[in-house]
PyMOL CGO cylinders between C-alpha atoms (Angstrom):
from pymol import cmd
from pymol.cgo import CYLINDER

trace = [
    CYLINDER, -0.03, -0.04, -0.10, 1.36, 3.36, -0.76, 0.3, 1, 1, 1, 1, 1, 1,
    CYLINDER, 1.36, 3.36, -0.76, 0.61, 6.54, 1.49, 0.3, 1, 1, 1, 1, 1, 1,
    CYLINDER, 0.61, 6.54, 1.49, -0.63, 9.92, 0.76, 0.3, 1, 1, 1, 1, 1, 1,
    CYLINDER, -0.63, 9.92, 0.76, -0.84, 13.07, 2.87, 0.3, 1, 1, 1, 1, 1, 1,
    CYLINDER, -0.84, 13.07, 2.87, -4.28, 14.46, 3.51, 0.3, 1, 1, 1, 1, 1, 1,
    CYLINDER, -4.28, 14.46, 3.51, -5.33, 17.49, 5.30, 0.3, 1, 1, 1, 1, 1, 1,
    CYLINDER, -5.33, 17.49, 5.30, -8.48, 17.83, 7.24, 0.3, 1, 1, 1, 1, 1, 1,
    CYLINDER, -8.48, 17.83, 7.24, -10.13, 20.55, 9.30, 0.3, 1, 1, 1, 1, 1, 1,
    CYLINDER, -10.13, 20.55, 9.30, -9.75, 19.91, 13.00, 0.3, 1, 1, 1, 1, 1, 1,
    CYLINDER, -9.75, 19.91, 13.00, -13.53, 19.46, 13.33, 0.3, 1, 1, 1, 1, 1, 1,
    CYLINDER, -13.53, 19.46, 13.33, -13.47, 16.65, 10.97, 0.3, 1, 1, 1, 1, 1, 1,
    CYLINDER, -13.47, 16.65, 10.97, -10.61, 15.00, 12.70, 0.3, 1, 1, 1, 1, 1, 1,
    CYLINDER, -10.61, 15.00, 12.70, -12.40, 15.20, 15.88, 0.3, 1, 1, 1, 1, 1, 1,
    CYLINDER, -12.40, 15.20, 15.88, -15.39, 13.37, 14.38, 0.3, 1, 1, 1, 1, 1, 1,
    CYLINDER, -15.39, 13.37, 14.38, -13.04, 10.78, 12.83, 0.3, 1, 1, 1, 1, 1, 1,
    CYLINDER, -13.04, 10.78, 12.83, -11.21, 10.43, 16.18, 0.3, 1, 1, 1, 1, 1, 1,
    CYLINDER, -11.21, 10.43, 16.18, -14.40, 9.93, 18.01, 0.3, 1, 1, 1, 1, 1, 1,
    CYLINDER, -14.40, 9.93, 18.01, -15.35, 7.06, 15.83, 0.3, 1, 1, 1, 1, 1, 1,
    CYLINDER, -15.35, 7.06, 15.83, -11.98, 5.55, 16.30, 0.3, 1, 1, 1, 1, 1, 1,
    CYLINDER, -11.98, 5.55, 16.30, -12.22, 5.97, 20.01, 0.3, 1, 1, 1, 1, 1, 1,
    CYLINDER, -12.22, 5.97, 20.01, -15.74, 4.20, 19.97, 0.3, 1, 1, 1, 1, 1, 1,
    CYLINDER, -15.74, 4.20, 19.97, -14.17, 1.16, 18.20, 0.3, 1, 1, 1, 1, 1, 1,
    CYLINDER, -14.17, 1.16, 18.20, -15.98, 1.89, 14.86, 0.3, 1, 1, 1, 1, 1, 1,
    CYLINDER, -15.98, 1.89, 14.86, -12.58, 2.10, 13.05, 0.3, 1, 1, 1, 1, 1, 1,
    CYLINDER, -12.58, 2.10, 13.05, -9.13, 0.84, 14.08, 0.3, 1, 1, 1, 1, 1, 1,
    CYLINDER, -9.13, 0.84, 14.08, -7.47, 4.04, 12.85, 0.3, 1, 1, 1, 1, 1, 1,
    CYLINDER, -7.47, 4.04, 12.85, -7.92, 7.27, 10.95, 0.3, 1, 1, 1, 1, 1, 1,
    CYLINDER, -7.92, 7.27, 10.95, -6.42, 5.40, 8.03, 0.3, 1, 1, 1, 1, 1, 1,
    CYLINDER, -6.42, 5.40, 8.03, -9.10, 2.88, 8.11, 0.3, 1, 1, 1, 1, 1, 1,
    CYLINDER, -9.10, 2.88, 8.11, -11.80, 5.45, 8.25, 0.3, 1, 1, 1, 1, 1, 1,
    CYLINDER, -11.80, 5.45, 8.25, -10.40, 7.37, 5.31, 0.3, 1, 1, 1, 1, 1, 1,
    CYLINDER, -10.40, 7.37, 5.31, -10.00, 4.15, 3.24, 0.3, 1, 1, 1, 1, 1, 1,
    CYLINDER, -10.00, 4.15, 3.24, -13.61, 3.25, 4.10, 0.3, 1, 1, 1, 1, 1, 1,
    CYLINDER, -13.61, 3.25, 4.10, -15.03, 6.65, 3.19, 0.3, 1, 1, 1, 1, 1, 1,
    CYLINDER, -15.03, 6.65, 3.19, -13.02, 6.47, -0.24, 0.3, 1, 1, 1, 1, 1, 1,
    CYLINDER, -13.02, 6.47, -0.24, -14.55, 3.12, -0.99, 0.3, 1, 1, 1, 1, 1, 1,
    CYLINDER, -14.55, 3.12, -0.99, -18.05, 4.31, -0.10, 0.3, 1, 1, 1, 1, 1, 1,
    CYLINDER, -18.05, 4.31, -0.10, -17.72, 7.33, -2.28, 0.3, 1, 1, 1, 1, 1, 1,
    CYLINDER, -17.72, 7.33, -2.28, -16.57, 5.27, -5.23, 0.3, 1, 1, 1, 1, 1, 1,
    CYLINDER, -16.57, 5.27, -5.23, -19.37, 2.85, -4.66, 0.3, 1, 1, 1, 1, 1, 1,
    CYLINDER, -19.37, 2.85, -4.66, -21.91, 5.80, -4.76, 0.3, 1, 1, 1, 1, 1, 1,
    CYLINDER, -21.91, 5.80, -4.76, -20.31, 7.28, -7.78, 0.3, 1, 1, 1, 1, 1, 1,
    CYLINDER, -20.31, 7.28, -7.78, -20.53, 3.73, -9.57, 0.3, 1, 1, 1, 1, 1, 1,
    CYLINDER, -20.53, 3.73, -9.57, -24.19, 3.40, -8.56, 0.3, 1, 1, 1, 1, 1, 1,
    CYLINDER, -24.19, 3.40, -8.56, -25.02, 6.95, -9.90, 0.3, 1, 1, 1, 1, 1, 1,
    CYLINDER, -25.02, 6.95, -9.90, -23.31, 5.98, -13.13, 0.3, 1, 1, 1, 1, 1, 1,
    CYLINDER, -23.31, 5.98, -13.13, -25.27, 2.75, -13.26, 0.3, 1, 1, 1, 1, 1, 1,
    CYLINDER, -25.27, 2.75, -13.26, -28.55, 4.63, -12.58, 0.3, 1, 1, 1, 1, 1, 1,
    CYLINDER, -28.55, 4.63, -12.58, -27.75, 6.94, -15.50, 0.3, 1, 1, 1, 1, 1, 1,
    CYLINDER, -27.75, 6.94, -15.50, -27.03, 4.06, -17.75, 0.3, 1, 1, 1, 1, 1, 1,
    CYLINDER, -27.03, 4.06, -17.75, -30.24, 2.27, -16.87, 0.3, 1, 1, 1, 1, 1, 1,
    CYLINDER, -30.24, 2.27, -16.87, -32.15, 5.51, -17.38, 0.3, 1, 1, 1, 1, 1, 1,
    CYLINDER, -32.15, 5.51, -17.38, -30.59, 6.00, -20.76, 0.3, 1, 1, 1, 1, 1, 1,
    CYLINDER, -30.59, 6.00, -20.76, -31.23, 2.41, -21.79, 0.3, 1, 1, 1, 1, 1, 1,
    CYLINDER, -31.23, 2.41, -21.79, -34.65, 2.25, -20.26, 0.3, 1, 1, 1, 1, 1, 1,
    CYLINDER, -34.65, 2.25, -20.26, -33.75, -0.61, -17.84, 0.3, 1, 1, 1, 1, 1, 1,
    CYLINDER, -33.75, -0.61, -17.84, -36.08, -0.87, -14.76, 0.3, 1, 1, 1, 1, 1, 1,
    CYLINDER, -36.08, -0.87, -14.76, -34.83, -1.62, -11.22, 0.3, 1, 1, 1, 1, 1, 1,
    CYLINDER, -34.83, -1.62, -11.22, -36.43, -4.93, -11.31, 0.3, 1, 1, 1, 1, 1, 1,
    CYLINDER, -36.43, -4.93, -11.31, -34.75, -5.84, -14.69, 0.3, 1, 1, 1, 1, 1, 1,
    CYLINDER, -34.75, -5.84, -14.69, -31.35, -4.66, -13.00, 0.3, 1, 1, 1, 1, 1, 1,
    CYLINDER, -31.35, -4.66, -13.00, -31.97, -6.80, -9.99, 0.3, 1, 1, 1, 1, 1, 1,
    CYLINDER, -31.97, -6.80, -9.99, -32.75, -9.85, -11.94, 0.3, 1, 1, 1, 1, 1, 1,
    CYLINDER, -32.75, -9.85, -11.94, -29.77, -9.51, -14.08, 0.3, 1, 1, 1, 1, 1, 1,
    CYLINDER, -29.77, -9.51, -14.08, -27.60, -9.27, -11.19, 0.3, 1, 1, 1, 1, 1, 1,
    CYLINDER, -27.60, -9.27, -11.19, -29.08, -12.43, -9.72, 0.3, 1, 1, 1, 1, 1, 1,
    CYLINDER, -29.08, -12.43, -9.72, -28.17, -14.24, -13.02, 0.3, 1, 1, 1, 1, 1, 1,
    CYLINDER, -28.17, -14.24, -13.02, -24.74, -12.85, -13.00, 0.3, 1, 1, 1, 1, 1, 1,
    CYLINDER, -24.74, -12.85, -13.00, -24.15, -14.10, -9.47, 0.3, 1, 1, 1, 1, 1, 1,
    CYLINDER, -24.15, -14.10, -9.47, -25.49, -17.48, -10.14, 0.3, 1, 1, 1, 1, 1, 1,
    CYLINDER, -25.49, -17.48, -10.14, -23.26, -17.81, -13.37, 0.3, 1, 1, 1, 1, 1, 1,
    CYLINDER, -23.26, -17.81, -13.37, -20.33, -16.66, -11.37, 0.3, 1, 1, 1, 1, 1, 1,
    CYLINDER, -20.33, -16.66, -11.37, -20.92, -19.09, -8.40, 0.3, 1, 1, 1, 1, 1, 1,
    CYLINDER, -20.92, -19.09, -8.40, -21.31, -21.92, -10.92, 0.3, 1, 1, 1, 1, 1, 1,
    CYLINDER, -21.31, -21.92, -10.92, -18.13, -21.09, -12.69, 0.3, 1, 1, 1, 1, 1, 1,
    CYLINDER, -18.13, -21.09, -12.69, -16.03, -20.66, -9.60, 0.3, 1, 1, 1, 1, 1, 1,
    CYLINDER, -16.03, -20.66, -9.60, -17.32, -23.33, -7.21, 0.3, 1, 1, 1, 1, 1, 1,
    CYLINDER, -17.32, -23.33, -7.21, -19.36, -25.96, -9.16, 0.3, 1, 1, 1, 1, 1, 1,
    CYLINDER, -19.36, -25.96, -9.16, -16.97, -26.36, -12.09, 0.3, 1, 1, 1, 1, 1, 1,
    CYLINDER, -16.97, -26.36, -12.09, -14.20, -27.77, -10.03, 0.3, 1, 1, 1, 1, 1, 1,
]
cmd.load_cgo(trace, "trace")
């Protein structure tokens, strides 16, 4: 893993530190990594939503498609052996 330097306002660090002290995260770094992952997930979901809207795909169709993909992946990974 590579490191980067990030600056936060004191109030934000206090909120992060409070979560660390409560045991929600092991460290500031863990909190920041989690926040970045969540932000990226939200960005991906927003992009998926735009694509679905453009392609006229309903939420139900998307969910069903996801089930099919998971089943195929599971079969490929575990049942093919």
